[in-house]
C-alpha positions in Angstrom: 0.2 0.0 -0.1 1.3 3.3 -1.2 0.7 6.0 1.6 3.8 8.4 0.9 2.5 12.0 0.7 4.6 13.8 -1.7 2.5 17.2 -1.6 3.8 19.9 0.3 0.2 21.3 0.9 -0.5 18.2 2.8 -3.2 15.2 2.2 -5.7 13.4 3.7 -3.6 10.5 5.1 -0.5 12.3 7.2 -3.9 15.2 8.0 -0.6 17.4 7.7 -0.1 21.1 6.3 3.7 22.0 6.0 4.4 25.3 8.4 3.8 28.5 6.4 7.2 29.8 7.3 8.9 27.1 4.8 10.0 28.0 1.5 8.1 25.4 -0.9 10.2 27.0 -3.5 13.4 25.9 -2.9 13.6 22.1 -3.6 14.9 20.3 0.2 14.0 23.2 2.1 11.8 20.6 3.8 14.6 18.5 5.1 16.9 21.6 5.7 19.5 21.7 8.9 19.7 25.3 9.8 17.2 27.6 11.7 13.6 26.9 11.7 12.5 30.8 11.9 15.5 32.2 9.3 17.3 30.0 7.4 20.9 30.5 8.9 22.9 28.0 10.4 22.4 26.4 14.0 25.5 26.6 16.2 25.9 24.1 18.8 27.3 24.8 22.4 29.2 22.7 25.5 27.5 24.9 27.6 24.0 25.3 28.3 22.1 29.0 27.9 18.8 30.2 28.5 16.7 30.3 25.6 12.7 31.2 24.9 11.3 29.0 21.5 10.5 31.4 19.0 7.0 29.8 18.6 5.6 28.9 21.8 7.5 30.9 24.0 8.7 28.4 26.7 11.7 29.4 28.2 14.5 27.1 29.0 18.1 25.9 28.8 19.4 24.8 25.5 22.7 24.1 23.7 21.2 25.0 20.4 20.5 28.7 19.0 21.1 29.7 15.3 23.9 32.9 14.8 20.8 35.3 14.9 19.5 34.2 18.2 16.3 32.4 17.6 15.6 29.3 19.7 12.6 26.1 18.8 12.1 24.1 21.6 11.9 20.2 21.0 8.4 20.2 20.9 7.7 23.0 18.3 10.2 21.3 16.3 8.6 18.1 15.5 5.0 18.6 16.2 4.0 17.9 12.6 6.2 15.5 12.1 5.2 13.6 15.3 1.5 13.3 13.5 3.2 12.0 10.5 4.8 9.1 12.4 1.7 8.3 13.8 -0.4 8.0 10.7 1.5 6.6 8.7 2.5 3.9 10.8 -1.2 3.5 11.9 -2.0 2.9 8.4 0.9 1.2 6.9 0.8 -2.6 6.6 4.2 -3.1 5.5 6.2 -5.6 7.4 9.8 -4.2 6.8 10.5 -0.8 9.3 13.1 0.7 6.6 10.5 0.8 3.9 8.1 2.6 6.3 10.7 4.8 8.1 11.9 5.6 4.4 8.6 6.5 3.4 8.2 8.7 6.6 11.4 10.3 6.2 10.0 12.0 2.5 7.4 13.6 4.0 8.0 17.6 4.0 7.8 17.9 8.1 10.6 15.4 8.7 13.5 17.5 8.8 17.1 16.5 7.7 17.7 16.1 11.5 15.8 16.3 14.8 14.2 14.9 17.8 11.4 13.2 16.0 13.7 10.8 14.7 14.1 9.3 18.2 10.0 8.6 17.9 10.5 7.5 14.6 12.3 4.7 15.1 10.1 3.0 18.0 7.3 3.7 16.2 8.3 2.1 13.0 10.3 -1.0 14.8 7.1 -1.9 16.2 4.5 -1.3 13.7 6.6 -3.3 11.6 6.7 -6.3 13.9 3.1 -6.2 14.8 2.6 -6.1 10.8 4.7 -9.2 10.3 3.2 -10.7 13.2 -0.6 -10.2 12.2 -1.2 -8.7 15.7 -2.7 -5.2 16.9 -0.5 -2.5 16.7 -2.5 1.1 17.8 -1.6 1.0 21.6 1.9 -0.3 21.3 3.0 2.1 18.2 0.9 5.3 20.4 3.4 4.4 23.6 6.6 3.6 21.4 6.1 7.2 20.1 5.4 8.8 23.5 8.3 7.4 24.9 10.7 8.6 21.8 9.3 11.9 21.4 11.0 12.3 25.2 14.5 12.3 24.0 15.7 15.5 23.1 17.5 16.6 20.2 21.3 16.5 20.4 21.2 13.1 22.7 24.2 12.0 20.8 27.1 14.2 21.3 25.6 15.7 24.7 25.1 12.8 26.9 26.7 9.9 24.5 23.5 7.9 23.7 22.1 8.6 20.2 18.4 8.8 20.3 18.1 6.6 17.4 20.1 3.6 19.7 17.7 4.2 22.4 15.0 4.3 20.2 15.6 0.2 19.5 15.9 0.0 23.3 11.9 1.5 23.7 10.7 -0.2 20.9 11.8 -3.7 22.5 10.4 -2.5 26.1 7.4 -1.9 24.6 7.2 -5.3 22.9 8.8 -6.8 26.0 6.2 -4.9 28.5 9.2 -4.4 30.3 9.8 -1.9 33.5 12.4 -1.4 35.9 11.2 -4.4 38.0 11.3 -7.1 35.1 14.7 -8.5 35.3 14.9 -10.4 32.0 13.0 -8.0 30.1 14.9 -4.8 31.6 18.2 -6.5 30.5 16.9 -7.1 27.1 15.9 -3.3 26.3 19.3 -2.3 27.4 21.3 -4.9 25.5 19.5 -4.0 22.3 20.2 -0.4 22.8 24.1 -1.3 23.7 24.2 -3.2 20.4 22.5 -0.2 18.4 24.8 2.4 19.9 27.9 0.5 19.4 26.7 0.3 15.4 26.3 3.9 15.3 29.6 4.5 16.9 31.4 2.6 15.0 29.7 4.0 11.7 30.8 6.9 12.2 31.0 11.0 11.0 29.2 13.7 12.6 25.4 13.4 13.5 22.8 12.3 10.7 19.6 11.4 11.7 19.1 9.4 8.2 22.4 7.2 8.7 21.6 6.6 12.8 17.7 5.2 11.9 18.9 3.4 9.3 21.5 1.8 11.4 19.2 1.4 14.0 16.2 -0.4 12.5 19.0 -2.9 11.2 20.2 -3.7 14.5 16.6 -3.7 16.0 15.2 -6.2 13.5 18.3 -8.4 13.9 17.6 -8.0 17.7 13.8 -9.3 17.3 14.2 -11.8 15.3 17.0 -13.5 16.9 14.6 -12.8 20.3 11.7 -14.3 18.4 12.9 -16.7 16.5 12.0 -15.2 13.2 13.8 -15.1 9.6 12.4 -11.6 9.6 15.8 -10.1 9.4 17.5 -12.6 7.0 14.9 -12.0 4.5 15.3 -8.1 4.5 16.7 -5.7 2.1 18.7 -3.0 4.0 20.4 -1.4 0.9 19.4 2.3 0.9 20.7 5.5 -1.5 20.5 8.1 0.4 18.2 10.9 -0.9 19.4 13.7 1.3 23.5 13.9 1.3 23.0 17.3 -0.3 21.3 18.6 2.5 23.8 17.4 5.3 26.6 20.0 5.5 28.4 17.6 7.6 27.5 14.4 5.5 30.3 11.7 6.1 32.4 11.2 2.8 32.5 7.5 4.0 28.8 6.8 4.9 27.7 3.3 3.3 24.3 5.5 2.5 26.1 8.4 0.6 25.1 9.2 -3.1 27.3 11.9 -4.8 25.0 11.5 -7.8 
């Protein structure tokens, strides 16, 4: 079932319209890496400062401001994206997580980088697994999104744990119904996260939410296939030619997904 929305004005499936401050005349601005307010480069700080979100006005500590001083909080940055992730994951009957993820990342509401990817990974992994097993998925998918969206942007560098890797642990936790008081399930959730973080670290390069998402879904799918004795991972194709290279000024020249065409 093809549920990709490439219409910058929105569609009935995604129930989303792009932000009015997005320049639809410039290809790729939907995946831009720069300030969502003025379009200039965002600066990453090694110490937090106080910032006021340009859109909602919330005041909080931040490690990210643009060169003009604009700050956009995590919630405003990913608000539209979360709705896209939810709608596509609940609508799709696809059982390959990377296929669902690529469809989601094509949507104009999903930026080149951003905390929405931390919700995308567990949501897609849970949805694809449930589709594979023919199980009801709405409650589990929504729980995965709820947990994933709480992981802030910049976690990979500031806290040493990429949100996409954490997303795999969230997915495993949701599927196994892990809590801090379930010894085996808790261990498995942590193990799946650690394996994924190791892969992301080994891949190198500066932060790239697209690369981290793809690597995380591959590791997550393998973990679940081994855990539940499925032939799910073995039959999957994880080759992908990246359509975002031109939008990522820090794109790793050694990235396995890089497209220089």
